[in-house]
PQR file with spaces between the fields and no chain letter, atoms N, CA, C, O and H, PARSE charges and radii, in Angstrom:
ATOM       1  N    MET     1     114.139  164.809  109.568 -0.4000 1.5000
ATOM       2  CA   MET     1     115.449  164.906  110.152 -0.0000 2.0000
ATOM       3  C    MET     1     116.455  164.302  109.172  0.5500 1.7000
ATOM       4  O    MET     1     116.113  163.432  108.371 -0.5500 1.4000
ATOM       5  N    PHE     2     117.670  164.767  109.247 -0.4000 1.5000
ATOM       6  CA   PHE     2     118.724  164.282  108.365 -0.0000 2.0000
ATOM       7  C    PHE     2     119.899  163.786  109.192  0.5500 1.7000
ATOM       8  O    PHE     2     120.185  164.310  110.268 -0.5500 1.4000
ATOM       9  H    PHE     2     117.947  165.475  109.897  0.4000 1.0000
ATOM      10  N    ARG     3     120.580  162.760  108.670 -0.4000 1.5000
ATOM      11  CA   ARG     3     121.751  162.202  109.337 -0.0000 2.0000
ATOM      12  C    ARG     3     122.855  161.967  108.323  0.5500 1.7000
ATOM      13  O    ARG     3     122.602  161.679  107.154 -0.5500 1.4000
ATOM      14  H    ARG     3     120.348  162.334  107.796  0.4000 1.0000
ATOM      15  N    LEU     4     124.078  162.096  108.796 -0.4000 1.5000
ATOM      16  CA   LEU     4     125.242  161.819  107.974 -0.0000 2.0000
ATOM      17  C    LEU     4     125.393  160.317  107.785  0.5500 1.7000
ATOM      18  O    LEU     4     125.315  159.559  108.751 -0.5500 1.4000
ATOM      19  H    LEU     4     124.283  162.330  109.746  0.4000 1.0000
ATOM      20  N    ASP     5     125.607  159.886  106.558 -0.4000 1.5000
ATOM      21  CA   ASP     5     125.898  158.480  106.270 -0.0000 2.0000
ATOM      22  C    ASP     5     127.400  158.289  106.468  0.5500 1.7000
ATOM      23  O    ASP     5     128.201  158.585  105.581 -0.5500 1.4000
ATOM      24  H    ASP     5     125.671  160.502  105.773  0.4000 1.0000
ATOM      25  N    VAL     6     127.759  157.795  107.633 -0.4000 1.5000
ATOM      26  CA   VAL     6     129.167  157.694  108.023 -0.0000 2.0000
ATOM      27  C    VAL     6     129.935  156.772  107.084  0.5500 1.7000
ATOM      28  O    VAL     6     131.090  157.049  106.760 -0.5500 1.4000
ATOM      29  H    VAL     6     127.108  157.554  108.353  0.4000 1.0000
ATOM      30  N    GLU     7     129.319  155.686  106.643 -0.4000 1.5000
ATOM      31  CA   GLU     7     130.021  154.757  105.756 -0.0000 2.0000
ATOM      32  C    GLU     7     130.382  155.425  104.419  0.5500 1.7000
ATOM      33  O    GLU     7     131.475  155.212  103.894 -0.5500 1.4000
ATOM      34  H    GLU     7     128.381  155.460  106.906  0.4000 1.0000
ATOM      35  N    LYS     8     129.481  156.213  103.886 -0.4000 1.5000
ATOM      36  CA   LYS     8     129.785  156.921  102.632 -0.0000 2.0000
ATOM      37  C    LYS     8     130.895  157.945  102.854  0.5500 1.7000
ATOM      38  O    LYS     8     131.752  158.131  101.990 -0.5500 1.4000
ATOM      39  H    LYS     8     128.593  156.386  104.313  0.4000 1.0000
ATOM      40  N    LEU     9     130.882  158.607  104.007 -0.4000 1.5000
ATOM      41  CA   LEU     9     131.954  159.544  104.316 -0.0000 2.0000
ATOM      42  C    LEU     9     133.281  158.805  104.426  0.5500 1.7000
ATOM      43  O    LEU     9     134.287  159.266  103.886 -0.5500 1.4000
ATOM      44  H    LEU     9     130.186  158.457  104.709  0.4000 1.0000
ATOM      45  N    ARG    10     133.301  157.668  105.112 -0.4000 1.5000
ATOM      46  CA   ARG    10     134.532  156.880  105.244 -0.0000 2.0000
ATOM      47  C    ARG    10     135.053  156.445  103.873  0.5500 1.7000
ATOM      48  O    ARG    10     136.259  156.480  103.627 -0.5500 1.4000
ATOM      49  H    ARG    10     132.483  157.294  105.550  0.4000 1.0000
ATOM      50  N    GLU    11     134.149  156.036  102.984 -0.4000 1.5000
ATOM      51  CA   GLU    11     134.546  155.624  101.635 -0.0000 2.0000
ATOM      52  C    GLU    11     135.173  156.783  100.874  0.5500 1.7000
ATOM      53  O    GLU    11     136.198  156.615  100.214 -0.5500 1.4000
ATOM      54  H    GLU    11     133.170  156.008  103.184  0.4000 1.0000
ATOM      55  N    ALA    12     134.561  157.955  100.964 -0.4000 1.5000
ATOM      56  CA   ALA    12     135.089  159.133  100.271 -0.0000 2.0000
ATOM      57  C    ALA    12     136.449  159.525  100.841  0.5500 1.7000
ATOM      58  O    ALA    12     137.364  159.873  100.094 -0.5500 1.4000
ATOM      59  H    ALA    12     133.728  158.092  101.501  0.4000 1.0000
ATOM      60  N    ALA    13     136.579  159.469  102.161 -0.4000 1.5000
ATOM      61  CA   ALA    13     137.851  159.807  102.802 -0.0000 2.0000
ATOM      62  C    ALA    13     138.928  158.806  102.388  0.5500 1.7000
ATOM      63  O    ALA    13     140.051  159.195  102.067 -0.5500 1.4000
ATOM      64  H    ALA    13     135.836  159.186  102.767  0.4000 1.0000
ATOM      65  N    ALA    14     138.585  157.520  102.395 -0.4000 1.5000
ATOM      66  CA   ALA    14     139.547  156.483  102.023 -0.0000 2.0000
ATOM      67  C    ALA    14     140.013  156.645  100.581  0.5500 1.7000
ATOM      68  O    ALA    14     141.174  156.384  100.265 -0.5500 1.4000
ATOM      69  H    ALA    14     137.673  157.204  102.656  0.4000 1.0000
ATOM      70  N    ALA    15     139.104  157.077   99.707 -0.4000 1.5000
ATOM      71  CA   ALA    15     139.461  157.293   98.302 -0.0000 2.0000
ATOM      72  C    ALA    15     140.517  158.385   98.155  0.5500 1.7000
ATOM      73  O    ALA    15     141.225  158.443   97.150 -0.5500 1.4000
ATOM      74  H    ALA    15     138.161  157.288   99.964  0.4000 1.0000
ATOM      75  N    HIS    16     140.616  159.252   99.167 -0.4000 1.5000
ATOM      76  CA   HIS    16     141.627  160.313   99.172 -0.0000 2.0000
ATOM      77  C    HIS    16     142.822  159.947  100.058  0.5500 1.7000
ATOM      78  O    HIS    16     143.697  160.779  100.300 -0.5500 1.4000
ATOM      79  H    HIS    16     140.041  159.205   99.984  0.4000 1.0000
ATOM      80  N    GLY    17     142.855  158.702  100.539 -0.4000 1.5000
ATOM      81  CA   GLY    17     143.969  158.246  101.354 -0.0000 2.0000
ATOM      82  C    GLY    17     143.830  158.535  102.835  0.5500 1.7000
ATOM      83  O    GLY    17     144.777  158.337  103.597 -0.5500 1.4000
ATOM      84  H    GLY    17     142.144  158.026  100.342  0.4000 1.0000
ATOM      85  N    ASP    18     142.658  159.001  103.253 -0.4000 1.5000
ATOM      86  CA   ASP    18     142.442  159.331  104.668 -0.0000 2.0000
ATOM      87  C    ASP    18     141.680  158.189  105.333  0.5500 1.7000
ATOM      88  O    ASP    18     140.461  158.079  105.198 -0.5500 1.4000
ATOM      89  H    ASP    18     141.890  159.162  102.634  0.4000 1.0000
ATOM      90  N    HIS    19     142.418  157.339  106.055 -0.4000 1.5000
ATOM      91  CA   HIS    19     141.821  156.161  106.670 -0.0000 2.0000
ATOM      92  C    HIS    19     141.624  156.306  108.168  0.5500 1.7000
ATOM      93  O    HIS    19     141.115  155.390  108.814 -0.5500 1.4000
ATOM      94  H    HIS    19     143.408  157.429  106.165  0.4000 1.0000
ATOM      95  N    THR    20     142.018  157.442  108.733 -0.4000 1.5000
ATOM      96  CA   THR    20     141.874  157.640  110.180 -0.0000 2.0000
ATOM      97  C    THR    20     141.206  158.984  110.455  0.5500 1.7000
ATOM      98  O    THR    20     141.191  159.883  109.614 -0.5500 1.4000
ATOM      99  H    THR    20     142.431  158.186  108.209  0.4000 1.0000
ATOM     100  N    GLY    21     140.655  159.085  111.659 -0.4000 1.5000
ATOM     101  CA   GLY    21     140.057  160.350  112.069 -0.0000 2.0000
ATOM     102  C    GLY    21     141.072  161.473  112.093  0.5500 1.7000
ATOM     103  O    GLY    21     140.745  162.620  111.787 -0.5500 1.4000
ATOM     104  H    GLY    21     140.667  158.354  112.342  0.4000 1.0000
ATOM     105  N    GLY    22     142.308  161.147  112.457 -0.4000 1.5000
ATOM     106  CA   GLY    22     143.360  162.161  112.488 -0.0000 2.0000
ATOM     107  C    GLY    22     143.628  162.756  111.118  0.5500 1.7000
ATOM     108  O    GLY    22     143.800  163.967  110.978 -0.5500 1.4000
ATOM     109  H    GLY    22     142.573  160.216  112.705  0.4000 1.0000
ATOM     110  N    LYS    23     143.661  161.893  110.102 -0.4000 1.5000
ATOM     111  CA   LYS    23     143.896  162.391  108.740 -0.0000 2.0000
ATOM     112  C    LYS    23     142.708  163.206  108.240  0.5500 1.7000
ATOM     113  O    LYS    23     142.879  164.219  107.561 -0.5500 1.4000
ATOM     114  H    LYS    23     143.520  160.909  110.215  0.4000 1.0000
ATOM     115  N    ILE    24     141.503  162.755  108.582 -0.4000 1.5000
ATOM     116  CA   ILE    24     140.309  163.515  108.199 -0.0000 2.0000
ATOM     117  C    ILE    24     140.340  164.880  108.876  0.5500 1.7000
ATOM     118  O    ILE    24     140.018  165.893  108.255 -0.5500 1.4000
ATOM     119  H    ILE    24     141.364  161.932  109.134  0.4000 1.0000
ATOM     120  N    SER    25     140.722  164.906  110.134 -0.4000 1.5000
ATOM     121  CA   SER    25     140.824  166.159  110.881 -0.0000 2.0000
ATOM     122  C    SER    25     141.816  167.117  110.230  0.5500 1.7000
ATOM     123  O    SER    25     141.524  168.301  110.060 -0.5500 1.4000
ATOM     124  H    SER    25     140.984  164.083  110.639  0.4000 1.0000
ATOM     125  N    ARG    26     142.978  166.606  109.871 -0.4000 1.5000
ATOM     126  CA   ARG    26     143.995  167.472  109.253 -0.0000 2.0000
ATOM     127  C    ARG    26     143.531  168.019  107.908  0.5500 1.7000
ATOM     128  O    ARG    26     143.791  169.179  107.590 -0.5500 1.4000
ATOM     129  H    ARG    26     143.215  165.644  110.009  0.4000 1.0000
ATOM     130  N    ARG    27     142.849  167.197  107.119 -0.4000 1.5000
ATOM     131  CA   ARG    27     142.398  167.659  105.799 -0.0000 2.0000
ATOM     132  C    ARG    27     141.266  168.675  105.909  0.5500 1.7000
ATOM     133  O    ARG    27     141.196  169.613  105.115 -0.5500 1.4000
ATOM     134  H    ARG    27     142.638  166.255  107.378  0.4000 1.0000
ATOM     135  N    THR    28     140.372  168.494  106.894 -0.4000 1.5000
ATOM     136  CA   THR    28     139.175  169.327  106.970 -0.0000 2.0000
ATOM     137  C    THR    28     139.295  170.514  107.920  0.5500 1.7000
ATOM     138  O    THR    28     138.560  171.492  107.790 -0.5500 1.4000
ATOM     139  H    THR    28     140.429  167.732  107.539  0.4000 1.0000
ATOM     140  N    GLY    29     140.216  170.430  108.870 -0.4000 1.5000
ATOM     141  CA   GLY    29     140.316  171.493  109.870 -0.0000 2.0000
ATOM     142  C    GLY    29     139.311  171.338  110.999  0.5500 1.7000
ATOM     143  O    GLY    29     139.169  172.233  111.833 -0.5500 1.4000
ATOM     144  H    GLY    29     140.814  169.636  108.975  0.4000 1.0000
ATOM     145  N    ILE    30     138.611  170.209  111.034 -0.4000 1.5000
ATOM     146  CA   ILE    30     137.676  169.918  112.117 -0.0000 2.0000
ATOM     147  C    ILE    30     138.470  169.269  113.247  0.5500 1.7000
ATOM     148  O    ILE    30     139.338  168.434  112.995 -0.5500 1.4000
ATOM     149  H    ILE    30     138.725  169.482  110.357  0.4000 1.0000
ATOM     150  N    ALA    31     138.179  169.646  114.482 -0.4000 1.5000
ATOM     151  CA   ALA    31     138.905  169.092  115.621 -0.0000 2.0000
ATOM     152  C    ALA    31     138.859  167.560  115.579  0.5500 1.7000
ATOM     153  O    ALA    31     137.827  166.965  115.270 -0.5500 1.4000
ATOM     154  H    ALA    31     137.473  170.324  114.687  0.4000 1.0000
ATOM     155  N    GLU    32     139.990  166.942  115.895 -0.4000 1.5000
ATOM     156  CA   GLU    32     140.083  165.483  115.830 -0.0000 2.0000
ATOM     157  C    GLU    32     139.047  164.808  116.723  0.5500 1.7000
ATOM     158  O    GLU    32     138.459  163.798  116.335 -0.5500 1.4000
ATOM     159  H    GLU    32     140.828  167.426  116.146  0.4000 1.0000
ATOM     160  N    SER    33     138.822  165.354  117.908 -0.4000 1.5000
ATOM     161  CA   SER    33     137.828  164.762  118.812 -0.0000 2.0000
ATOM     162  C    SER    33     136.433  164.822  118.191  0.5500 1.7000
ATOM     163  O    SER    33     135.642  163.892  118.353 -0.5500 1.4000
ATOM     164  H    SER    33     139.301  166.174  118.223  0.4000 1.0000
ATOM     165  N    SER    34     136.130  165.901  117.488 -0.4000 1.5000
ATOM     166  CA   SER    34     134.823  166.018  116.821 -0.0000 2.0000
ATOM     167  C    SER    34     134.700  165.015  115.686  0.5500 1.7000
ATOM     168  O    SER    34     133.646  164.408  115.498 -0.5500 1.4000
ATOM     169  H    SER    34     136.772  166.656  117.357  0.4000 1.0000
ATOM     170  N    VAL    35     135.772  164.844  114.937 -0.4000 1.5000
ATOM     171  CA   VAL    35     135.760  163.873  113.835 -0.0000 2.0000
ATOM     172  C    VAL    35     135.489  162.481  114.373  0.5500 1.7000
ATOM     173  O    VAL    35     134.672  161.750  113.813 -0.5500 1.4000
ATOM     174  H    VAL    35     136.628  165.337  115.090  0.4000 1.0000
ATOM     175  N    TYR    36     136.164  162.103  115.456 -0.4000 1.5000
ATOM     176  CA   TYR    36     135.947  160.771  116.022 -0.0000 2.0000
ATOM     177  C    TYR    36     134.517  160.603  116.531  0.5500 1.7000
ATOM     178  O    TYR    36     133.940  159.524  116.387 -0.5500 1.4000
ATOM     179  H    TYR    36     136.827  162.697  115.911  0.4000 1.0000
ATOM     180  N    ARG    37     133.939  161.637  117.116 -0.4000 1.5000
ATOM     181  CA   ARG    37     132.552  161.550  117.581 -0.0000 2.0000
ATOM     182  C    ARG    37     131.595  161.404  116.399  0.5500 1.7000
ATOM     183  O    ARG    37     130.610  160.671  116.483 -0.5500 1.4000
ATOM     184  H    ARG    37     134.407  162.513  117.232  0.4000 1.0000
ATOM     185  N    ILE    38     131.882  162.095  115.309 -0.4000 1.5000
ATOM     186  CA   ILE    38     131.060  161.982  114.099 -0.0000 2.0000
ATOM     187  C    ILE    38     131.182  160.568  113.524  0.5500 1.7000
ATOM     188  O    ILE    38     130.175  159.942  113.195 -0.5500 1.4000
ATOM     189  H    ILE    38     132.682  162.690  115.241  0.4000 1.0000
ATOM     190  N    LEU    39     132.414  160.067  113.404 -0.4000 1.5000
ATOM     191  CA   LEU    39     132.637  158.744  112.831 -0.0000 2.0000
ATOM     192  C    LEU    39     132.039  157.635  113.677  0.5500 1.7000
ATOM     193  O    LEU    39     131.631  156.604  113.143 -0.5500 1.4000
ATOM     194  H    LEU    39     133.232  160.575  113.672  0.4000 1.0000
ATOM     195  N    ASN    40     131.978  157.829  114.985 -0.4000 1.5000
ATOM     196  CA   ASN    40     131.412  156.824  115.882 -0.0000 2.0000
ATOM     197  C    ASN    40     129.898  156.964  116.029  0.5500 1.7000
ATOM     198  O    ASN    40     129.271  156.183  116.745 -0.5500 1.4000
ATOM     199  H    ASN    40     132.309  158.667  115.418  0.4000 1.0000
ATOM     200  N    GLY    41     129.308  157.951  115.360 -0.4000 1.5000
ATOM     201  CA   GLY    41     127.864  158.146  115.418 -0.0000 2.0000
ATOM     202  C    GLY    41     127.379  158.769  116.710  0.5500 1.7000
ATOM     203  O    GLY    41     126.185  158.734  117.006 -0.5500 1.4000
ATOM     204  H    GLY    41     129.817  158.586  114.778  0.4000 1.0000
ATOM     205  N    GLU    42     128.292  159.340  117.484 -0.4000 1.5000
ATOM     206  CA   GLU    42     127.924  159.951  118.759 -0.0000 2.0000
ATOM     207  C    GLU    42     127.304  161.330  118.578  0.5500 1.7000
ATOM     208  O    GLU    42     126.573  161.808  119.445 -0.5500 1.4000
ATOM     209  H    GLU    42     129.262  159.368  117.243  0.4000 1.0000
ATOM     210  N    THR    43     127.597  161.966  117.451 -0.4000 1.5000
ATOM     211  CA   THR    43     127.083  163.301  117.174 -0.0000 2.0000
ATOM     212  C    THR    43     126.940  163.479  115.671  0.5500 1.7000
ATOM     213  O    THR    43     127.523  162.735  114.883 -0.5500 1.4000
ATOM     214  H    THR    43     128.191  161.578  116.747  0.4000 1.0000
ATOM     215  N    GLN    44     126.165  164.465  115.292 -0.4000 1.5000
ATOM     216  CA   GLN    44     126.016  164.828  113.889 -0.0000 2.0000
ATOM     217  C    GLN    44     126.777  166.127  113.644  0.5500 1.7000
ATOM     218  O    GLN    44     126.811  166.991  114.521 -0.5500 1.4000
ATOM     219  H    GLN    44     125.691  165.070  115.932  0.4000 1.0000
ATOM     220  N    PRO    45     127.381  166.282  112.479 -0.5600 1.5000
ATOM     221  CA   PRO    45     128.101  167.527  112.207  0.2800 2.0000
ATOM     222  C    PRO    45     127.129  168.689  112.026  0.5500 1.7000
ATOM     223  O    PRO    45     126.026  168.510  111.509 -0.5500 1.4000
ATOM     224  N    ASP    46     127.541  169.875  112.453 -0.4000 1.5000
ATOM     225  CA   ASP    46     126.747  171.057  112.138 -0.0000 2.0000
ATOM     226  C    ASP    46     126.956  171.361  110.660  0.5500 1.7000
ATOM     227  O    ASP    46     127.773  170.714  110.005 -0.5500 1.4000
ATOM     228  H    ASP    46     128.437  170.020  112.872  0.4000 1.0000
ATOM     229  N    LEU    47     126.237  172.325  110.139 -0.4000 1.5000
ATOM     230  CA   LEU    47     126.322  172.615  108.707 -0.0000 2.0000
ATOM     231  C    LEU    47     127.733  173.010  108.297  0.5500 1.7000
ATOM     232  O    LEU    47     128.202  172.594  107.238 -0.5500 1.4000
ATOM     233  H    LEU    47     125.574  172.851  110.672  0.4000 1.0000
ATOM     234  N    ASN    48     128.416  173.801  109.109 -0.4000 1.5000
ATOM     235  CA   ASN    48     129.774  174.221  108.787 -0.0000 2.0000
ATOM     236  C    ASN    48     130.698  173.005  108.657  0.5500 1.7000
ATOM     237  O    ASN    48     131.470  172.910  107.703 -0.5500 1.4000
ATOM     238  H    ASN    48     128.035  174.140  109.970  0.4000 1.0000
ATOM     239  N    SER    49     130.619  172.092  109.599 -0.4000 1.5000
ATOM     240  CA   SER    49     131.469  170.897  109.555 -0.0000 2.0000
ATOM     241  C    SER    49     131.089  169.996  108.385  0.5500 1.7000
ATOM     242  O    SER    49     131.962  169.438  107.720 -0.5500 1.4000
ATOM     243  H    SER    49     129.991  172.169  110.374  0.4000 1.0000
ATOM     244  N    ALA    50     129.797  169.852  108.132 -0.4000 1.5000
ATOM     245  CA   ALA    50     129.354  169.035  107.001 -0.0000 2.0000
ATOM     246  C    ALA    50     129.899  169.599  105.694  0.5500 1.7000
ATOM     247  O    ALA    50     130.342  168.845  104.828 -0.5500 1.4000
ATOM     248  H    ALA    50     129.087  170.304  108.672  0.4000 1.0000
ATOM     249  N    MET    51     129.869  170.914  105.549 -0.4000 1.5000
ATOM     250  CA   MET    51     130.394  171.539  104.335 -0.0000 2.0000
ATOM     251  C    MET    51     131.898  171.352  104.218  0.5500 1.7000
ATOM     252  O    MET    51     132.409  171.145  103.118 -0.5500 1.4000
ATOM     253  H    MET    51     129.509  171.528  106.252  0.4000 1.0000
ATOM     254  N    ARG    52     132.610  171.421  105.327 -0.4000 1.5000
ATOM     255  CA   ARG    52     134.060  171.175  105.301 -0.0000 2.0000
ATOM     256  C    ARG    52     134.352  169.754  104.833  0.5500 1.7000
ATOM     257  O    ARG    52     135.273  169.527  104.048 -0.5500 1.4000
ATOM     258  H    ARG    52     132.195  171.589  106.221  0.4000 1.0000
ATOM     259  N    LEU    53     133.567  168.805  105.318 -0.4000 1.5000
ATOM     260  CA   LEU    53     133.766  167.408  104.934 -0.0000 2.0000
ATOM     261  C    LEU    53     133.526  167.204  103.444  0.5500 1.7000
ATOM     262  O    LEU    53     134.359  166.612  102.758 -0.5500 1.4000
ATOM     263  H    LEU    53     132.819  168.989  105.956  0.4000 1.0000
ATOM     264  N    VAL    54     132.396  167.689  102.939 -0.4000 1.5000
ATOM     265  CA   VAL    54     132.094  167.445  101.521 -0.0000 2.0000
ATOM     266  C    VAL    54     133.025  168.205  100.590  0.5500 1.7000
ATOM     267  O    VAL    54     133.357  167.709   99.513 -0.5500 1.4000
ATOM     268  H    VAL    54     131.720  168.170  103.496  0.4000 1.0000
ATOM     269  N    GLU    55     133.447  169.384  100.979 -0.4000 1.5000
ATOM     270  CA   GLU    55     134.396  170.123  100.136 -0.0000 2.0000
ATOM     271  C    GLU    55     135.768  169.454  100.131  0.5500 1.7000
ATOM     272  O    GLU    55     136.431  169.400   99.095 -0.5500 1.4000
ATOM     273  H    GLU    55     133.177  169.787  101.854  0.4000 1.0000
ATOM     274  N    ALA    56     136.191  168.948  101.281 -0.4000 1.5000
ATOM     275  CA   ALA    56     137.501  168.300  101.370 -0.0000 2.0000
ATOM     276  C    ALA    56     137.568  167.050  100.500  0.5500 1.7000
ATOM     277  O    ALA    56     138.618  166.728   99.944 -0.5500 1.4000
ATOM     278  H    ALA    56     135.652  168.992  102.122  0.4000 1.0000
ATOM     279  N    TYR    57     136.444  166.351  100.385 -0.4000 1.5000
ATOM     280  CA   TYR    57     136.427  165.095   99.637 -0.0000 2.0000
ATOM     281  C    TYR    57     135.694  165.195   98.314  0.5500 1.7000
ATOM     282  O    TYR    57     135.410  164.181   97.676 -0.5500 1.4000
ATOM     283  H    TYR    57     135.591  166.612  100.837  0.4000 1.0000
ATOM     284  N    ASP    58     135.384  166.426   97.899 -0.4000 1.5000
ATOM     285  CA   ASP    58     134.798  166.695   96.591 -0.0000 2.0000
ATOM     286  C    ASP    58     133.573  165.825   96.324  0.5500 1.7000
ATOM     287  O    ASP    58     133.469  165.167   95.289 -0.5500 1.4000
ATOM     288  H    ASP    58     135.615  167.249   98.417  0.4000 1.0000
ATOM     289  N    ILE    59     132.647  165.839   97.287 -0.4000 1.5000
ATOM     290  CA   ILE    59     131.406  165.097   97.131 -0.0000 2.0000
ATOM     291  C    ILE    59     130.228  166.034   97.354  0.5500 1.7000
ATOM     292  O    ILE    59     130.355  167.072   98.005 -0.5500 1.4000
ATOM     293  H    ILE    59     132.731  166.374   98.128  0.4000 1.0000
ATOM     294  N    ASP    60     129.102  165.658   96.814 -0.4000 1.5000
ATOM     295  CA   ASP    60     127.877  166.426   96.966 -0.0000 2.0000
ATOM     296  C    ASP    60     127.285  166.113   98.335  0.5500 1.7000
ATOM     297  O    ASP    60     127.232  164.949   98.731 -0.5500 1.4000
ATOM     298  H    ASP    60     128.999  164.815   96.286  0.4000 1.0000
ATOM     299  N    LEU    61     126.850  167.116   99.047 -0.4000 1.5000
ATOM     300  CA   LEU    61     126.266  166.924  100.371 -0.0000 2.0000
ATOM     301  C    LEU    61     125.138  165.902  100.332  0.5500 1.7000
ATOM     302  O    LEU    61     124.969  165.124  101.271 -0.5500 1.4000
ATOM     303  H    LEU    61     126.893  168.061   98.725  0.4000 1.0000
ATOM     304  N    ARG    62     124.370  165.902   99.255 -0.4000 1.5000
ATOM     305  CA   ARG    62     123.243  164.962   99.138 -0.0000 2.0000
ATOM     306  C    ARG    62     123.701  163.508   99.066  0.5500 1.7000
ATOM     307  O    ARG    62     122.904  162.600   99.302 -0.5500 1.4000
ATOM     308  H    ARG    62     124.507  166.534   98.493  0.4000 1.0000
ATOM     309  N    GLN    63     124.972  163.275   98.745 -0.4000 1.5000
ATOM     310  CA   GLN    63     125.485  161.905   98.684 -0.0000 2.0000
ATOM     311  C    GLN    63     125.741  161.319  100.069  0.5500 1.7000
ATOM     312  O    GLN    63     125.734  160.099  100.230 -0.5500 1.4000
ATOM     313  H    GLN    63     125.619  164.012   98.554  0.4000 1.0000
ATOM     314  N    VAL    64     125.965  162.159  101.058 -0.4000 1.5000
ATOM     315  CA   VAL    64     126.329  161.658  102.391 -0.0000 2.0000
ATOM     316  C    VAL    64     125.305  161.997  103.470  0.5500 1.7000
ATOM     317  O    VAL    64     125.491  161.643  104.634 -0.5500 1.4000
ATOM     318  H    VAL    64     125.970  163.150  100.928  0.4000 1.0000
ATOM     319  N    ILE    65     124.240  162.673  103.094 -0.4000 1.5000
ATOM     320  CA   ILE    65     123.185  162.992  104.061 -0.0000 2.0000
ATOM     321  C    ILE    65     121.948  162.189  103.694  0.5500 1.7000
ATOM     322  O    ILE    65     121.529  162.178  102.537 -0.5500 1.4000
ATOM     323  H    ILE    65     124.089  162.961  102.149  0.4000 1.0000
ATOM     324  N    GLN    66     121.369  161.523  104.671 -0.4000 1.5000
ATOM     325  CA   GLN    66     120.156  160.756  104.424 -0.0000 2.0000
ATOM     326  C    GLN    66     119.011  161.299  105.269  0.5500 1.7000
ATOM     327  O    GLN    66     119.197  161.725  106.409 -0.5500 1.4000
ATOM     328  H    GLN    66     121.709  161.531  105.611  0.4000 1.0000
ATOM     329  N    ARG    67     117.839  161.271  104.685 -0.4000 1.5000
ATOM     330  CA   ARG    67     116.635  161.680  105.412 -0.0000 2.0000
ATOM     331  C    ARG    67     116.222  160.524  106.319  0.5500 1.7000
ATOM     332  O    ARG    67     116.151  159.372  105.892 -0.5500 1.4000
ATOM     333  H    ARG    67     117.688  160.925  103.759  0.4000 1.0000
ATOM     334  N    VAL    68     115.955  160.852  107.559 -0.4000 1.5000
ATOM     335  CA   VAL    68     115.485  159.869  108.539 -0.0000 2.0000
ATOM     336  C    VAL    68     114.081  160.272  108.945  0.5500 1.7000
ATOM     337  O    VAL    68     113.863  161.393  109.405 -0.5500 1.4000
ATOM     338  H    VAL    68     116.013  161.788  107.906  0.4000 1.0000
ATOM     339  N    PRO    69     113.124  159.364  108.779 -0.5600 1.5000
ATOM     340  CA   PRO    69     111.748  159.718  109.143  0.2800 2.0000
ATOM     341  C    PRO    69     111.625  160.034  110.629  0.5500 1.7000
ATOM     342  O    PRO    69     112.258  159.392  111.467 -0.5500 1.4000
ATOM     343  N    ILE    70     110.815  161.013  110.936 -0.4000 1.5000
ATOM     344  CA   ILE    70     110.553  161.395  112.318 -0.0000 2.0000
ATOM     345  C    ILE    70     109.324  160.614  112.786  0.5500 1.7000
ATOM     346  O    ILE    70     108.268  160.637  112.153 -0.5500 1.4000
ATOM     347  H    ILE    70     110.301  161.534  110.255  0.4000 1.0000
ATOM     348  N    GLU    71     109.495  159.931  113.901 -0.4000 1.5000
ATOM     349  CA   GLU    71     108.371  159.176  114.437 -0.0000 2.0000
ATOM     350  C    GLU    71     107.475  160.109  115.248  0.5500 1.7000
ATOM     351  O    GLU    71     107.936  160.846  116.119 -0.5500 1.4000
ATOM     352  H    GLU    71     110.353  159.912  114.414  0.4000 1.0000
ATOM     353  N    VAL    72     106.200  160.053  114.940 -0.4000 1.5000
ATOM     354  CA   VAL    72     105.214  160.890  115.636 -0.0000 2.0000
ATOM     355  C    VAL    72     104.490  160.016  116.655  0.5500 1.7000
ATOM     356  O    VAL    72     103.952  158.963  116.314 -0.5500 1.4000
ATOM     357  H    VAL    72     105.826  159.453  114.233  0.4000 1.0000
ATOM     358  N    ALA    73     104.482  160.462  117.902 -0.4000 1.5000
ATOM     359  CA   ALA    73     103.782  159.703  118.940 -0.0000 2.0000
ATOM     360  C    ALA    73     102.276  159.781  118.707  0.5500 1.7000
ATOM     361  O    ALA    73     101.731  160.845  118.414 -0.5500 1.4000
ATOM     362  H    ALA    73     104.919  161.318  118.180  0.4000 1.0000
ATOM     363  N    ALA    74     101.627  158.648  118.840 -0.4000 1.5000
ATOM     364  CA   ALA    74     100.173  158.610  118.615 -0.0000 2.0000
ATOM     365  C    ALA    74      99.389  158.859  119.870  0.5500 1.7000
ATOM     366  O    ALA    74      98.159  158.858  119.840 -0.5500 1.4000
ATOM     367  H    ALA    74     102.070  157.783  119.078  0.4000 1.0000
């Protein structure tokens, strides 16, 4: 499973002057409510939203996505 590294996304956004969910929303075209849910860790972006985020902030998707091990029940 993969998860967005929210802190790395926040750092990339801040480097472009976007310090709020509203500014991230305006730059990416992602609904502001969705941006806030992503930033608060309530949801993960779909591929389309993830691509909008990385393109807006000129970062490689691999820089902000981390692999999370899947726990297998024994």
